[in-house]
C-alpha positions in Angstrom: 23.7 -3.8 -7.9 20.0 -3.4 -8.1 17.7 -4.3 -5.2 14.1 -5.5 -5.7 12.9 -6.5 -2.3 13.8 -10.2 -2.8 13.2 -12.2 0.4 11.2 -9.4 2.1 7.4 -9.6 2.9 5.1 -6.6 2.7 1.5 -6.6 4.0 -1.0 -4.2 2.5 -4.1 -3.6 4.7 -6.6 -1.9 2.5 -9.5 -2.7 0.1 -7.9 -5.8 -1.4 -6.5 -6.1 -4.9 -7.5 -7.2 -8.3 -5.7 -10.5 -8.5 -6.4 -10.8 -12.2 -4.5 -7.5 -12.9 -1.4 -8.2 -15.0 0.7 -6.5 -12.3 -0.3 -9.3 -9.9 -1.7 -12.1 -12.1 0.2 -15.1 -10.7 -1.1 -17.3 -13.5 1.3 -15.7 -15.9 4.1 -15.1 -13.4 6.8 -17.3 -11.8 5.1 -18.0 -8.4 8.5 -18.6 -6.9 9.5 -15.0 -7.7 6.4 -13.3 -6.6 4.3 -14.9 -3.9 0.9 -13.5 -3.0 -1.1 -14.4 0.0 -4.7 -13.1 0.2 -7.0 -12.9 3.2 -10.5 -11.4 3.3 -11.8 -9.9 6.6 -14.9 -8.2 5.2 -17.1 -11.3 4.6 -17.4 -10.6 0.9 -15.9 -13.7 -0.5 -17.1 -13.0 -4.0 -14.7 -10.1 -4.6 -11.0 -9.8 -3.9 -11.4 -6.0 -3.8 -14.1 -3.5 -2.8 -12.5 -0.8 -5.0 -9.2 -0.2 -6.7 -7.6 1.8 -4.0 -5.8 -1.3 -2.7 -4.8 -2.3 -6.2 -3.1 1.0 -6.8 -1.4 1.0 -3.4 0.0 -2.5 -3.8 1.1 -1.8 -7.3 3.1 1.3 -6.2 4.8 -0.8 -3.5 5.6 -3.9 -5.4 3.6 -4.5 -8.6 5.3 -6.1 -11.6 5.9 -4.5 -14.9 3.0 -5.1 -17.3 1.7 -4.2 -20.8 -0.8 -1.4 -20.9 -2.7 0.6 -23.5 -1.6 4.1 -24.1 -4.9 5.1 -25.8 -8.5 4.1 -25.5 -8.7 2.3 -28.9 -6.7 -0.6 -27.4 -4.7 -1.3 -30.6 -1.8 -3.7 -30.1 0.7 -1.1 -31.5 -0.3 1.3 -28.7 0.8 -1.1 -25.9 3.7 -0.1 -23.8 5.5 -1.4 -20.7 4.3 0.1 -17.4 7.2 0.3 -14.9 7.2 -1.9 -11.9 6.6 -0.8 -8.3 9.4 0.2 -5.9 10.1 -3.4 -4.7 8.7 -5.7 -7.4 10.1 -9.0 -6.0 8.8 -8.5 -2.5 6.4 -11.2 -1.2 3.0 -9.7 -0.9 0.4 -10.3 1.8 -3.0 -8.7 1.0 -5.5 -8.1 3.9 -8.8 -7.0 2.6 -10.1 -5.0 5.6 -12.2 -2.3 3.9 -15.5 -3.3 2.2 -18.9 -1.9 1.2 -20.9 -3.5 4.0 -18.3 -4.0 6.7 -17.5 -2.8 10.2 -14.2 -1.6 9.0 -12.6 -1.1 12.4 -13.3 -4.7 13.5 -12.0 -5.9 10.1 -8.8 -3.9 10.4 -8.2 -5.2 14.0 -8.7 -8.8 12.8 -6.3 -8.3 9.9 -3.6 -6.9 12.2 -4.0 -9.7 14.6 -3.9 -12.3 11.8 -0.5 -10.8 10.7 1.1 -11.9 13.9 3.5 -14.7 13.3 3.4 -14.3 9.5 7.0 -13.2 9.2 6.0 -9.9 7.7 8.7 -7.2 7.5 6.6 -4.2 6.6 2.9 -3.2 6.8 1.6 -0.5 4.6 -1.5 1.3 5.9 -3.3 3.8 3.6 -6.4 4.3 5.7 -7.2 6.0 8.9 -9.7 7.7 11.2 -9.6 10.9 13.3 -10.8 8.9 16.3 -8.5 6.9 18.5 -9.2 3.2 18.7 -7.6 1.2 21.5 -7.9 -2.2 19.7 -6.0 -0.9 16.6 -3.4 0.7 18.8 -2.8 -2.6 20.7 -2.7 -4.7 17.6 -0.2 -2.4 15.9 1.9 -2.3 19.1 2.0 -6.1 19.3 3.2 -6.3 15.7 6.0 -3.8 16.3 7.1 -5.1 19.7 6.8 -8.9 19.2 7.2 -9.4 15.5 9.6 -6.5 14.8 7.4 -5.2 12.0 7.8 -1.7 10.5 4.4 -0.1 10.1 4.1 2.6 7.5 0.9 4.8 7.6 -0.5 7.5 5.4 -1.0 10.8 7.3 -4.3 11.9 5.8 -5.6 14.2 3.1 -6.9 16.8 5.5 -4.2 19.3 4.9 -4.7 22.2 7.4 -8.4 21.7 8.0 -8.0 20.7 11.6 -5.6 21.7 14.5 -4.5 18.0 14.3 -5.2 16.7 10.8 -3.1 13.5 11.1 -5.3 10.4 11.3 -4.8 7.3 13.4 -2.9 5.1 13.2 -0.4 7.5 11.5 -0.6 9.6 14.7 0.9 6.8 16.8 4.5 7.6 17.7 5.8 4.1 17.0 4.8 4.0 13.3 6.2 5.9 10.3 3.9 8.8 9.4 4.0 9.6 5.7 3.0 12.9 4.0 2.9 13.8 0.3 5.0 16.0 -1.8 4.6 17.2 -5.4 7.0 16.8 -8.4 9.4 19.5 -7.1 9.5 18.3 -3.5 7.1 20.9 -2.1 4.5 19.5 0.4 1.2 18.8 -1.2 -1.7 21.1 -0.3 -3.7 18.2 1.0 -0.9 16.8 3.1 -0.4 17.6 6.8 3.0 19.0 7.7 5.0 19.5 10.8 7.1 17.5 13.3 4.7 14.6 13.4 5.4 13.8 9.7 8.4 11.4 9.4 8.8 11.5 5.6 7.3 13.0 2.6 7.0 10.9 -0.6 5.5 11.4 -4.0 1.7 11.6 -3.7 0.6 13.9 -6.5 -0.5 12.5 -9.9 0.7 9.0 -9.0 0.1 6.4 -11.7 -0.4 2.8 -10.9 -2.4 -0.4 -11.6 -6.1 0.0 -11.7 -8.8 -2.6 -11.8 -11.1 -0.5 -13.9 -11.4 -1.7 -17.5 -12.1 1.9 -18.5 -8.7 3.0 -17.4 -6.8 0.3 -19.4 -5.1 -1.2 -16.4 -3.7 2.2 -15.2 -5.1 5.2 -13.4 -3.7 8.4 -11.9 -4.6 9.7 -8.4 -3.3 11.8 -5.6 -3.1 11.4 -1.8 -0.9 10.4 1.0 -2.4 7.0 0.5 0.0 6.6 -2.4 3.0 8.1 -0.7 2.9 5.5 2.1 3.3 2.4 -0.1 6.2 4.0 -1.9 8.0 4.4 1.4 7.0 0.8 2.4 8.5 -0.5 -0.8 11.7 1.5 -0.2 12.0 0.0 3.3 11.8 -3.4 1.7 14.8 -2.5 -0.5 16.7 -1.2 2.5 16.0 -4.4 4.5 17.2 -6.5 1.5 20.4 -4.5 1.4 21.0 -5.0 5.1 20.5 -8.8 4.9 23.1 -9.0 2.2 25.8 -7.3 4.3 
């Protein structure tokens, strides 16, 4: 039996997503199979994303399969099926909390507070700061304690540059802190390691949906930012399995 995240809800707090991307384009999808709720906290109502970081993260977690071009000439014969994300039937809640002209900390806090009572199962957090923020800590704690949400956070891409390279909120003890490994399972050079890392997930050369027309709907990037949504999607699969037993 295959699990796809059906009935689970994942929130991605990031830069927003490209809702017109074929991995998310609900105009050509069965809305009952893939619900998307979008909320902007940056004040920029003209764009659903500030860059394609959030598009890639959401696609890794639960994007649908879509047609993409293998080569820049965009000939129809060069189209192929890009594989879906980890949990493609998961309900998706997008919180656009990072923007070009935004107080990102306040936007993130508002996004986390807004998620209270939304029946979210998992939150994927591929952002962070080296500075502790009490408001973010309280908002995450309330989600975990009162809403029983699992919060998954990217550790950072600081590697061994600092004595404590893990960013907040990944450094909080009640979230899952995710580092990155390469294709052979070895920790990535940019990933923090040690006892504060809960899991490593693929974070090197990760391909996923891109909003850039120059990348033909797909781009490749590296970072713990892309390891975290993979784990978030996996948790949705585990929760689906649990509910069916």
